[in-house]
VOPA-283510 format. One line per 8 residues: their letters; for each residue x, y, z of C-alpha. Coordinates in steps of 0.02 Angstrom, whole numbers, plus 32768, in hexadecimal, padded with zeros to 4 digits. Each point is the difference from the previous one (the first is absolute). Example, Ala and Ser with C-alpha at 12.3 -4.5 7.8 and 13.67 -1.06 7.14 Angstrom:
// residues 2
AS	8267,7F1F,8186  8045,80AC,7FDF
***
This chain:
// residues 204
XXXXXXXX	4C88,1E2C,853F  7FF0,80BD,7FE8  7F76,8000,8082  8085,7FEC,8086  8072,808A,7FBC  8024,8080,8089  8078,8079,7FAB  7FFA,8049,7F50
XXXXXXXX	808B,8077,7FCA  7FFB,803A,7F4B  804E,80AB,801C  8071,8050,7F7C  7FCF,7F8A,7F73  7FC4,807C,7F7B  7F4F,7FBA,800F  7F75,8060,7FA9
XXXXXXXX	7F43,7FFD,7FF3  7F82,7FF1,808C  801C,7F9A,809D  7FA0,7F5F,7FDE  7F66,7FE7,806C  8032,7F49,8011  807E,8036,8084  7F6F,7FF1,8079
XXXXXXXX	8002,7F44,7FE4  80A5,7FF7,8061  7FA5,8005,80A5  8098,7FCF,806A  8069,8095,7FCD  804B,8069,808B  807E,8065,7F9C  7FE2,804E,7F55
XXXXXXXX	807F,8070,7FA9  7FDC,803D,7F50  8068,809F,8013  8066,8056,7F78  7FA3,7FBD,7F6A  7F8A,8054,7F86  7F59,7FBD,803C  7F6E,806F,7FD0
XXXXXXXX	7F47,8002,8025  7FB0,7FFE,80AB  802C,7F9A,809A  7F98,7F61,7FE9  7F77,7FD8,807D  803E,7F4C,8001  8083,8033,8081  7F72,7FFE,807D
XXXXXXXX	7FF7,7F43,7FEA  80AC,7FED,8050  7FD4,8010,80B9  80AC,7FDF,804A  805D,8084,7F9B  8086,8055,806A  8072,8052,7F80  7FBF,8059,7F63
XXXXXXXX	8077,8063,7F93  7FBA,8049,7F5F  8074,8096,7FFA  8051,804B,7F64  7F82,7FC7,7F80  7F7E,805C,7F98  7F66,7FCE,8063  7F6E,8077,7FF7
XXXXXXXX	7F54,8014,804A  7FD8,8010,80B7  8043,7F9C,8092  7F82,7F74,8026  7FA8,800E,80A7  800F,7F45,8020  80B9,8017,8028  7FCF,8052,80A5
XXXXXXXX	7FA4,7F5F,802E  809C,7F94,7FEE  8020,7FD8,80B6  80AD,7FB4,7FEC  8052,807E,7F8D  8099,8058,8049  805F,803C,7F66  7FA5,8065,7F7B
XXXXXXXX	8061,805B,7F77  7F9C,8053,7F75  807E,808B,7FDE  802E,8043,7F54  7F66,7FD2,7F9B  7F73,8064,7FB0  7F80,7FE1,8088  7F7D,8087,801C
XXXXXXXX	7F73,8030,8074  7FF4,8002,80BD  8064,7F8A,806E  7F7B,7F8B,804A  805D,7FD6,80A0  7FE3,8041,80AF  8083,8026,8083  7FEC,7F5C,805F
XXXXXXXX	8021,7F9A,7F63  809D,8062,7FD4  8043,7FF5,80B1  7FEC,7F44,7FF6  8079,7FF9,7F6E  80BB,7FF2,8016  8022,804B,7F53  7F88,806D,7F9C
XXXXXXXX	8037,805D,7F63  7F8F,805A,7F84  806E,8092,7FC8  801F,801E,7F48  7F46,7FFF,7FD3  7FDF,80B4,7FCE  7F43,7FEB,7FEF  7FEC,7FAB,80A8
XXXXXXXX	7FCE,8061,809B  7FC6,7FE6,80B3  7F6E,8041,8064  803E,8075,8089  7F6A,7FD8,806D  8038,7F4A,8002  80BE,8005,7FF4  807D,807B,8047
XXXXXXXX	8085,8059,7F9A  807B,7FC9,8087  7FFE,7F53,7FB2  806C,8045,7F72  7FB0,7F93,7F7B  8057,8057,7F6F  7F5C,8038,7FB1  7F92,8099,800D
XXXXXXXX	7F5C,800E,805F  7F5C,8008,7F9F  7F91,8092,7FDB  7F43,7FF5,8011  7FF7,7FAC,7F56  8079,7F75,802F  808F,8048,7F9A  80B2,8029,803A
XXXXXXXX	800A,80B7,8035  80B7,8014,7FD1  8092,7F9F,7FB7  8038,7F72,8073  8097,8018,8071  80A9,7FE0,7FB1  802E,7F81,8085  7FA1,7F6D,8048
XXXXXXXX	7FFB,7FCC,80BB  80A3,7F9D,7FFB  8058,8097,7FAE  7FBE,8071,8085  803B,7F89,8084  80AB,7FF5,7FB2  800B,80BE,7FF3  7FDB,800C,80B9
XXXXXXXX	808A,7F83,8021  8076,8063,7F92  7FD5,809C,8062  8026,7FA9,80A3  809F,7FB6,7FBA  8036,80A9,7FC1  7FE9,8047,80AE  8069,7F76,8049
XXXXXXXX	8083,8010,7F78  8003,80BB,8017  8027,7FEC,80B8  8080,7F79,7FDC  8052,8068,7F78  800A,8096,8072  804C,7F97,8089  8080,7FB9,7F88
XXXXXXXX	8025,80AD,7FBD  8021,8040,80AE  8072,7F6C,801F  8063,8027,7F63  800C,80BA,8024  8040,7FE5,80B1  80A3,7FA6,7FD0  801A,8074,7F6A
XXXXXXXX	7FFA,809A,806F  8078,7FAF,807C  807F,7FD4,7F79  7FF6,80AF,7FB8  801F,804C,80AB  8098,7F92,801E  8047,802C,7F54  7FEE,80BA,8021
XXXXXXXX	8051,7FF0,80AC  8094,7F9E,7FB9  8017,807F,7F75  8003,808D,807F  8082,7FA6,806A  8070,7FDE,7F68  7FF1,80B6,7FC9  802E,803B,80B0
XXXXXXXX	8099,7F8E,8007  803C,803C,7F55  7FE3,80B5,8034  8066,7FE8,80A1  808F,7FAF,7FA0  8005,808F,7F82  7FFC,8080,808C  808E,7FAB,805E
XXXX	806E,8001,7F63  7FDC,80B7,7FE1  8030,802D,80B2  80AB,7FAF,7FE9
***
């Protein structure tokens, strides 16, 4: 019966230990989410036995070791989230594989880095590039790609809001200046009338 299982979601269940290699026996799986647990150890090679895998979320665990190269050979995968683990080494993916993904997150792995001759920094992966020894050259960026994207949106929104706020401010100042001018004019007229009345009484 489990052979026909297509979706497995065990996220946020306080699970510990290593991911069991028997997960590769579930050959019909398309979606696997084990996020937000405390899984440790390496990513099991048995994932390679699940050929139709589309969605793989192993984020926010304590997984270590390197990213397996077999993941780049999964032809159907579109969502890959390995963020916030203890993964290390060089990212084994090329640009064509990453561009084929709809979602790709690997930020939050401070010992993980990418080869600049293979991947561009414009991808905003949220990790540092590697030195000649395959080690990160500097601390990883504070924000991942989604954060960068959102900051760009915020910048654009702030520009729009700034223009809108200025326009609204001008609209508010216009009527205020008009009312102030009318008040001053009326005060002057009242003062003039009172002055004329006083003068006429004095002349009598």
